C-alpha positions in Angstrom: 69.7 -36.4 -10.7 65.8 -36.2 -10.3 63.8 -34.4 -12.8 60.1 -33.7 -13.2 58.9 -32.6 -16.6 55.4 -30.9 -16.8 53.6 -30.2 -19.9 50.2 -29.6 -21.3 49.2 -26.3 -19.7 47.6 -23.4 -21.8 44.6 -21.1 -22.5 41.2 -22.6 -23.2 37.6 -21.7 -23.0 35.1 -22.8 -20.4 33.9 -26.2 -21.2 37.0 -27.2 -23.2 39.6 -29.8 -22.1 43.4 -30.1 -21.4 45.6 -32.9 -20.6 48.5 -32.3 -18.3 51.4 -34.8 -18.3 53.9 -35.4 -15.4 56.9 -37.3 -16.6 59.6 -38.1 -13.9 63.2 -39.2 -14.5 66.3 -40.0 -12.4 64.2 -41.4 -9.6 65.9 -44.6 -8.2 63.3 -45.3 -5.6 59.6 -46.4 -5.7 57.5 -43.4 -6.2 54.6 -44.1 -3.8 52.3 -41.4 -4.7 52.1 -38.9 -7.7 49.8 -36.1 -7.5 48.6 -33.0 -9.2 48.3 -29.7 -7.1 47.2 -26.3 -8.1 47.8 -22.9 -6.7 46.4 -19.4 -7.3 48.0 -16.2 -6.1 47.1 -15.5 -2.5 45.9 -19.1 -1.8 47.3 -22.3 -0.5 48.5 -25.0 -2.8 45.7 -27.5 -3.1 45.5 -31.2 -4.0 43.7 -31.8 -7.2 44.0 -35.6 -7.7 46.5 -38.3 -6.7 47.4 -41.8 -7.8 49.4 -44.3 -5.6 51.5 -47.3 -6.5 48.5 -49.6 -6.4 46.7 -47.4 -9.0 44.3 -46.2 -6.5 43.2 -42.6 -7.1 41.6 -39.6 -5.2 40.2 -36.2 -6.2 39.3 -33.1 -4.8 35.4 -32.7 -4.6 35.5 -29.6 -7.0 36.9 -31.8 -9.8 35.3 -35.2 -9.3 33.6 -36.3 -12.4 35.6 -33.8 -14.6 39.2 -34.8 -14.1 40.9 -38.1 -14.5 44.3 -39.1 -13.3 45.9 -42.1 -14.7 49.4 -43.6 -15.4 50.5 -43.7 -19.1 53.0 -46.6 -19.2 54.1 -46.0 -22.6 55.2 -42.5 -21.9 56.2 -43.4 -18.2 54.1 -40.5 -17.2 51.1 -39.5 -15.1 48.6 -37.6 -16.9 45.7 -35.5 -15.7 42.8 -35.3 -18.2 40.8 -32.2 -17.4 37.3 -31.9 -18.9 34.5 -29.5 -18.7 37.1 -26.8 -17.4 35.7 -23.9 -15.5 37.2 -20.5 -14.8 37.8 -21.4 -11.3 40.2 -24.2 -12.5 42.6 -21.4 -13.6 45.8 -22.0 -11.6 49.4 -23.1 -11.8 49.4 -26.9 -11.7 52.2 -28.7 -10.1 53.2 -32.3 -10.2 54.1 -33.8 -6.8 56.1 -37.1 -6.4 56.1 -38.5 -2.8 58.0 -41.3 -1.1 56.5 -42.7 2.1 59.5 -44.3 3.9 61.6 -42.4 4.6 59.4 -39.5 3.6 60.5 -37.2 0.8 58.6 -35.3 -1.7 59.7 -33.5 -5.1 57.9 -30.8 -7.1 57.8 -30.0 -10.7 58.2 -26.5 -11.9 54.5 -25.9 -12.6 52.5 -25.3 -15.8 49.9 -22.6 -16.1 46.2 -23.3 -17.0 44.0 -20.5 -17.7 40.3 -21.0 -18.5 38.3 -18.0 -20.0 34.8 -17.7 -19.3 
């Protein structure tokens, strides 16, 4: 049974940092892309950052230069280091795991990030 464990959310002040961690388990296929998304009430879920099997990364314009996604091989996790947090980063953050062929995707339960200004 597949499972996605997310951790690291919390309440911080503007300018501070948080690190989110996504630890998948039970996946018996290659995970082509792992991404972090976020969602605020009333808005669509948006892609924040992603990393593919080759280690290529991508970021939303709003987080470039502040957020870094990387694989932690020791923890077997994909972490999202968030620096210089702003109030507009407040959202529920979700880990997404995607397989391209055949296509399938899986979501974590979400972790709340709140940035006070």
